[in-house]
N, C-alpha and C positions, 0 to 999 in steps of 0.2 A: 524279241522274236528273231530267231536266226533266218537269214535269207539264203536260199540255196544258190550253189554255184551256177546252176542253169539260169536262174533269174538274173543274176549279176551279168552273165554273159549276154542274155537277151537284151538287158538294159544298155550294156556297153555298145551292142550293135545298133540299137535304136538311136543312140547318141552319134555314132559314126554315120548313120543314114541321115540324120538331121543335118550334120555338117555338110555331108555330100549334096543334099537337097538345097541347103543354103547357097553353096558355091554355084550350083547349076542354075538355081533361080536368079541369083545375082547376075550371072553372065547373060541370061535371057532377058534381064530387065523386069523380072516378075516380082515387083515390090510387094503386092499382096500376099504372095506365098512366103516371102522372107519375113514379113510382119507377123504372119501366123506362127512362125517358128520361135517367137519371143513372148515372154510373159508381158503383161501390161505394165508392170513396174520395172522393166529392164533398165539397166544403167550401163552405159558405155564409157570407158576410160580410154582416151586418146591423148598422147603426149602433146602438150601445148594448148589444150582445150579444157574448158570446164566439163565435168561429167554431164552427160545428156541422156535423154530417154527416148522412148518410142515415138513420141510425137515429133521431136526434132529430127530423129532418124528418117521418119516417113516424109517430112517436109523436104529435107535435103535430097532424098531419092526421087521425089516428084519433081523438084526443080531441075535436077540433072537430066531427067527424062524429057521434060517439057521444053528445055531449051532456055529456061530462065538463067541458067549458068551455062557454061559451055557444055554441050551435050556429050556425055561420054558413055563407054561400054566398059565394064570391068570383066577382066579375066584373071583367073588365079588357081592356086592349089593349096590345099591344107594337108599337111602331113602330121597326123595326130601322133604324138610321142608318148602320151600317157593319158589314161582315163582312171579315175578313182570314183567308185559308186559308194555313197554314204547314205543309205535309206532312200528318201525322196529328193536327195540332193547329190550332185556329181560335179567334179570338175575335170577339165581337160587341158592339157598343155600341148601346144601345136606350133610347128614351123609354118608360117603363112607367106605366100608369095602373091602379090597382086600387081597386075598391070592396069593402068588406066588409059584407055584408048579413045581419043577424040573421034566422034563420029564423023565429023566433017573434015578430018584431016588434021594434022598437027603432030606434035611430039608425044610419044608414048612415055608414060612415067612408070618406072618399075619400083616397087616397094617390097621389102621383105623383113621378116623378123619373127618374133614369138608372140603368142597370144596365151592368155590364161582365161579360160571361160568357165563359168559356173552355170549349171543347168538345174532346173527344178522339174520334178515329175508332177504333173497335174492330176486332178481327181479322175480324168479320163484315161490315165495311164501313159499319156504322152509326155515326153520331155520337151522342154522349151528353154531357150537361152534366158538367163536371168541377169547375169553380170558378165561383162567382157572387158578385159584389159588388153589393149592392142598396142604393141611395142614396135610397130613397123617403122622403118626408116627408108629414105630414098636410096636406092642402089646407085652406086657411082661407077 
């Protein structure tokens, strides 16, 4: 079944909106919204770490907010360079910049690099992050 250009453009905009909402919610510390933008079986790939899923992501986010680790706030931007829609799957390649800002003062850490994200369209018609490879390094 052929998909119309209009449908592809709408899906691409939904993915762009998801990334924007992710970035805004992360900055606001709204972990629940960020978690709602992921599939239950999401997998994150980060250099130097074993792949991890939604539960580990949620635990880390909660610890950072609750002060169990040094409490931080995240600020950043995502410049999407490519989106490809493949039925109910899509991938996006983006340049990401993230700053980790200690809430109680301290040194701000800046990271940047590329990401490759895979999205899955749910039965509700909404896109969610399914896989994410994050290649950020500390800026010098």
